[in-house]
C-alpha positions in Angstrom: -51.7 40.0 -45.7 -52.2 42.5 -48.5 -53.7 46.0 -47.5 -57.3 46.4 -48.8 -57.4 49.0 -51.7 -60.6 51.1 -51.7 -60.0 53.6 -54.5 -57.2 56.2 -54.0 -57.1 55.6 -50.0 -55.5 52.3 -48.5 -57.0 50.9 -45.5 -54.7 48.7 -43.6 -55.9 46.1 -41.1 -55.5 47.2 -37.5 -54.5 43.4 -36.3 -53.0 41.2 -38.7 -53.7 37.6 -37.6 -50.8 34.8 -38.1 -50.9 32.7 -40.7 -51.5 28.9 -40.1 -47.9 28.2 -41.3 -46.5 30.5 -38.5 -49.0 28.9 -35.9 -47.6 25.7 -36.7 -43.9 26.6 -36.4 -44.6 28.2 -33.0 -46.4 25.1 -32.1 -43.5 22.9 -33.2 -40.9 25.2 -31.6 -42.8 25.0 -28.3 -43.0 21.1 -28.5 -39.3 20.7 -29.2 -38.5 23.2 -26.3 -40.6 21.1 -24.0 -39.0 17.8 -25.4 -35.5 19.4 -24.6 -36.6 20.6 -21.0 -37.8 16.9 -20.2 -34.3 15.8 -21.5 -32.3 18.0 -19.1 -31.6 16.9 -15.7 -33.4 18.5 -12.9 -31.5 19.7 -10.0 -33.1 16.9 -7.8 -31.7 14.3 -9.9 -28.3 15.7 -10.2 -28.4 16.1 -6.3 -29.2 12.5 -5.9 -26.6 11.4 -8.2 -23.8 13.3 -6.2 -25.0 11.9 -3.1 -25.1 8.3 -4.3 -21.8 8.5 -6.1 -18.6 9.5 -3.9 -15.9 11.4 -5.4 -14.1 9.3 -7.9 -10.5 8.5 -7.5 -8.2 10.6 -9.7 -7.0 8.7 -12.9 -3.7 7.0 -12.6 -2.0 9.3 -14.7 -3.0 12.2 -12.8 -1.8 10.7 -9.6 1.5 9.6 -11.3 2.1 13.4 -12.1 1.1 14.4 -8.6 3.5 11.9 -7.0 6.3 13.0 -9.4 5.3 16.8 -8.2 5.5 15.7 -4.5 8.9 13.9 -4.8 10.2 17.1 -6.4 8.8 19.1 -3.8 10.2 16.8 -1.0 13.6 16.9 -2.3 13.6 20.7 -2.9 12.5 21.2 0.8 15.0 18.7 2.2 12.3 16.4 3.4 13.7 13.6 1.1 17.2 12.7 0.4 18.7 11.9 -2.9 18.4 8.2 -2.4 15.1 8.2 -1.3 14.0 10.5 -4.0 15.4 8.3 -6.5 13.7 5.0 -4.8 10.4 6.9 -5.2 11.0 8.0 -8.7 11.6 4.5 -9.9 8.5 3.2 -8.0 6.5 6.0 -9.4 7.8 5.3 -12.9 7.0 1.7 -12.5 3.4 2.5 -11.9 3.3 5.1 -15.0 4.8 2.4 -17.1 2.2 -0.2 -16.0 -0.5 2.3 -16.8 0.9 2.8 -20.4 1.3 -1.0 -21.0 -2.3 -1.7 -19.9 -3.8 1.2 -21.7 -2.3 -0.1 -25.0 -5.0 -2.5 -25.7 -7.7 -1.0 -23.6 -7.7 -1.0 -19.9 -10.2 -3.3 -18.1 -11.8 -2.3 -14.9 -9.5 -4.6 -12.7 -6.4 -3.3 -14.5 -7.5 0.2 -13.9 -8.1 -0.5 -10.2 -4.7 -2.2 -9.8 -2.9 0.6 -11.4 -5.0 3.2 -9.3 -4.3 1.2 -6.1 -0.5 1.0 -6.9 -0.3 4.8 -7.6 -2.1 5.4 -4.3 0.2 3.3 -2.4 3.2 5.1 -4.0 1.8 8.3 -3.0 1.3 7.1 0.6 4.8 6.0 0.8 6.0 9.5 -0.5 4.0 11.1 2.3 5.3 8.7 4.9 8.9 9.2 3.7 8.3 13.1 3.6 6.9 12.9 7.2 9.5 10.9 8.6 12.3 13.0 7.6 10.4 16.0 9.1 10.5 14.5 12.7 
């Protein structure tokens, strides 16, 4: 808004009102913010989701790597003999190869479940052999 000219003195308005374009921009911004807030999950929804869904199992690749680390730790601590460690490494490698084979053309749910179960079974065997040796 241009100041009013009244001869040599310039009078400036004390209050400048926003233009219609500025008001429309604020309304559009406010509307976008409300829409964004509606799309964000609320804590109640997040809490319900976590209580309904249990902790998902670790991916097979993670489990295979963890099994490898457990075998190495068992061998270093003396809980596994070299023969036992070799057997467990072969089983673990077989599970890893199976996961890679299935992943080539896309893993179905049943294949993923099978690989996950095989990785967990291998982990159970590692834990069992390590605890048997500790006795």
